[in-house]
N, C-alpha and C positions, 0 to 999 in steps of 0.2 A: 504493499499499499505505499502511495506516497502523498504527497502534504496537499495535492489538491481533491484526491479522495476523500482523504481526513476532513476536511475543509467542508466538502459535499456533504459528508455525514453529519457532522455537526448543524450544519443549517439546514437540511433536509428532515432531519429528524425532530430539530426544534420547531419547524413549520408543520411537520405532522402530528406533533404532539399536540401543540395551540390547535390547530384547525381539529383533531378528534376531542379535545377538553370542549371546545365552542359547540362541537356538534351533539355530543353529550350532555352540555346542559341546555340544549336545545336553542342556541344563539342562534340571529342571524348572523350572516359574514357582518364583519365589522373590520375597524381600521388593523388589529391584532393579526387577523387570518390574512386580510386583502396584502397588507404588507408583508407578512410573511412569502406570500408569491414574489413581491418587489425584491425580497432578498434573495429569491432564487435564482431570479433572471437576473440580478446585480450580479451574484456569483457567476452564474454561466458568462455572462458578458466579458468578464474579468479572464474567465478561462479561455473565451475564444481568442482573446487578445493574447493571453500567452501561449495558446496552441499556436496561432501565426507565427509569432516571433521564435518559438521553440523550432517550428518547422522550419523557416527562412534562415534559422541560425545552423541548421545542418542537421539538428537532432533526428533522426528516422522514424518513421512508423512502422512498427514491425509488420503490423496485420496490413489490411488493405485501407489506403488513404481515403479512398471514397467511400468506404464504412464508417470510417471513425467521423469525417465530416457529416455524412449523413445524420448518424447519432445526434451529434453535436447540433444539427441545425433541428432535429425533432424535439431535442430538449429541451431547447431556447422557444420551440413554439407551445409545448406542452401548457409553461405557468401563464402565459399570456393567454391560450384558451380558457384555463381555470379561473382567471381573475374574469374573463367576460361571463362566463358560467354565472358564476356568484353576483354579479353585476346584475345579470338580467333573471336571474332565480333567486330572490332575497328570503330562500329560506333555510331553515338548518341544514335541511338535507345538502344545500351546497357546500357545506363545510366539510361533509364526507368528499365530496369528490375533491377540495382542496387538500385535504389530506391525503388523497391518492394523487395528487401531483407530485408531493416532496417524496413519498416510495417510489414513485415511476422515477423520477429525475436520479433518484439515489442508484437504482440498479443500470439505468442507462449511464451511470458516470462509472460504475463498477466496469458494465462492458467497454466501454471508451478506453478503462484505463489498460485491460485485456488487449485492446486492439493495438493501443500504443505501444506497448511495453513488451507485448507478446504474452500468451495465456500461460507458458512455462512460469514466467517472473511472477505472476500472482499468487500460483499454488508452491514456492519457497523452492521450486527446481532450479538448479544454474541455468544460467544464461547458454552454457556450452549445450545443454541438452537439445536447444533449438536446433542447433546443426546436427544433430546425431537422428534425430526423427526425420 
Protein backbone atom coordinates (compact mmCIF):
# COMPACT_ATOMS: atom_id res chain seq x y z
CA UNK A 1 0.00 0.00 0.00
CA UNK A 2 1.24 3.43 -0.85
CA UNK A 3 0.46 6.83 0.64
CA UNK A 4 -2.17 7.54 -1.99
CA UNK A 5 -4.16 4.45 -1.10
CA UNK A 6 -3.84 5.12 2.63
CA UNK A 7 -5.10 8.68 2.11
CA UNK A 8 -7.98 7.37 -0.02
CA UNK A 9 -8.75 4.83 2.72
CA UNK A 10 -9.03 7.57 5.32
CA UNK A 11 -11.05 10.00 3.18
CA UNK A 12 -13.42 7.36 1.81
CA UNK A 13 -14.03 5.60 5.12
CA UNK A 14 -14.73 8.90 6.90
CA UNK A 15 -17.13 9.86 4.14
CA UNK A 16 -18.86 6.48 4.14
CA UNK A 17 -19.12 6.52 7.93
CA UNK A 18 -20.63 9.99 8.02
CA UNK A 19 -23.15 9.10 5.32
CA UNK A 20 -24.18 5.83 6.98
CA UNK A 21 -24.66 7.56 10.34
CA UNK A 22 -26.78 10.26 8.69
CA UNK A 23 -28.85 7.62 6.89
CA UNK A 24 -29.39 5.53 10.03
CA UNK A 25 -30.50 8.69 11.86
CA UNK A 26 -32.88 9.31 8.92
CA UNK A 27 -31.31 12.68 8.16
CA UNK A 28 -31.63 14.22 4.74
CA UNK A 29 -28.39 14.93 2.86
CA UNK A 30 -26.74 17.82 4.64
CA UNK A 31 -23.54 19.85 4.57
CA UNK A 32 -21.50 17.06 6.17
CA UNK A 33 -22.57 14.34 3.76
CA UNK A 34 -22.39 16.58 0.69
CA UNK A 35 -19.01 18.02 1.71
CA UNK A 36 -17.73 14.47 2.15
CA UNK A 37 -18.38 14.01 -1.59
CA UNK A 38 -16.43 17.19 -2.25
CA UNK A 39 -13.56 15.82 -0.14
CA UNK A 40 -13.45 12.63 -2.19
CA UNK A 41 -13.55 14.60 -5.44
CA UNK A 42 -10.82 16.96 -4.23
CA UNK A 43 -8.64 13.99 -3.30
CA UNK A 44 -9.22 12.46 -6.75
CA UNK A 45 -8.30 15.76 -8.46
CA UNK A 46 -5.02 15.89 -6.53
CA UNK A 47 -4.44 12.21 -7.35
CA UNK A 48 -5.08 12.97 -11.04
CA UNK A 49 -2.48 15.76 -11.09
CA UNK A 50 0.02 13.61 -9.19
CA UNK A 51 -0.57 10.69 -11.57
CA UNK A 52 0.05 12.93 -14.58
CA UNK A 53 3.24 14.25 -13.00
CA UNK A 54 4.42 10.75 -12.06
CA UNK A 55 3.67 9.42 -15.52
CA UNK A 56 5.31 12.38 -17.29
CA UNK A 57 8.31 12.01 -14.97
CA UNK A 58 8.96 8.54 -16.32
CA UNK A 59 7.42 6.37 -13.60
CA UNK A 60 5.91 3.48 -15.55
CA UNK A 61 2.46 1.99 -15.06
CA UNK A 62 2.95 -1.76 -14.66
CA UNK A 63 -0.46 -2.60 -16.11
CA UNK A 64 -2.34 -1.20 -19.05
CA UNK A 65 -2.28 2.63 -18.98
CA UNK A 66 -5.71 2.89 -20.64
CA UNK A 67 -7.16 0.78 -17.82
CA UNK A 68 -5.62 2.99 -15.11
CA UNK A 69 -6.84 6.22 -16.72
CA UNK A 70 -10.27 4.70 -17.34
CA UNK A 71 -10.61 3.74 -13.69
CA UNK A 72 -9.51 7.22 -12.65
CA UNK A 73 -11.97 8.97 -14.96
CA UNK A 74 -14.79 6.75 -13.73
CA UNK A 75 -13.83 7.24 -10.08
CA UNK A 76 -13.88 11.01 -10.60
CA UNK A 77 -17.40 10.86 -12.08
CA UNK A 78 -18.91 8.82 -9.23
CA UNK A 79 -18.80 11.49 -6.44
CA UNK A 80 -20.28 14.04 -8.85
CA UNK A 81 -23.12 11.68 -9.72
CA UNK A 82 -23.72 10.92 -6.04
CA UNK A 83 -23.76 14.62 -5.20
CA UNK A 84 -26.39 15.34 -7.86
CA UNK A 85 -28.42 12.33 -6.76
CA UNK A 86 -28.49 13.68 -3.21
CA UNK A 87 -29.45 17.17 -4.37
CA UNK A 88 -32.28 15.88 -6.55
CA UNK A 89 -33.65 13.33 -4.08
CA UNK A 90 -33.57 14.97 -0.69
CA UNK A 91 -34.47 11.90 1.39
CA UNK A 92 -32.41 9.97 3.91
CA UNK A 93 -32.07 7.17 1.34
CA UNK A 94 -29.71 9.41 -0.63
CA UNK A 95 -27.23 9.13 2.21
CA UNK A 96 -26.99 5.41 1.53
CA UNK A 97 -26.13 6.23 -2.08
CA UNK A 98 -23.48 8.68 -0.84
CA UNK A 99 -22.10 5.99 1.48
CA UNK A 100 -21.78 3.67 -1.52
CA UNK A 101 -19.76 6.35 -3.32
CA UNK A 102 -17.00 6.25 -0.70
CA UNK A 103 -16.86 2.46 -0.71
CA UNK A 104 -16.85 2.30 -4.51
CA UNK A 105 -14.08 4.87 -4.91
CA UNK A 106 -12.00 3.04 -2.30
CA UNK A 107 -12.28 -0.24 -4.22
CA UNK A 108 -11.39 1.58 -7.44
CA UNK A 109 -8.32 3.12 -5.77
CA UNK A 110 -7.20 -0.37 -4.73
CA UNK A 111 -7.54 -1.52 -8.33
CA UNK A 112 -5.67 1.53 -9.61
CA UNK A 113 -2.82 0.73 -7.22
CA UNK A 114 -2.74 -2.82 -8.59
CA UNK A 115 -2.58 -1.50 -12.14
CA UNK A 116 0.09 1.10 -11.37
CA UNK A 117 2.42 -1.09 -9.33
CA UNK A 118 1.48 -4.51 -10.59
CA UNK A 119 -0.71 -7.03 -8.75
CA UNK A 120 2.24 -8.88 -7.19
CA UNK A 121 3.41 -5.75 -5.35
CA UNK A 122 0.12 -5.42 -3.48
CA UNK A 123 0.28 -9.03 -2.36
CA UNK A 124 3.72 -8.63 -0.87
CA UNK A 125 5.49 -10.66 -3.57
CA UNK A 126 8.86 -9.37 -4.71
CA UNK A 127 8.70 -7.29 -7.86
CA UNK A 128 11.13 -9.74 -9.46
CA UNK A 129 8.27 -12.28 -9.47
CA UNK A 130 6.58 -10.18 -12.12
CA UNK A 131 9.27 -11.11 -14.59
CA UNK A 132 9.05 -14.81 -13.68
CA UNK A 133 5.40 -15.19 -14.66
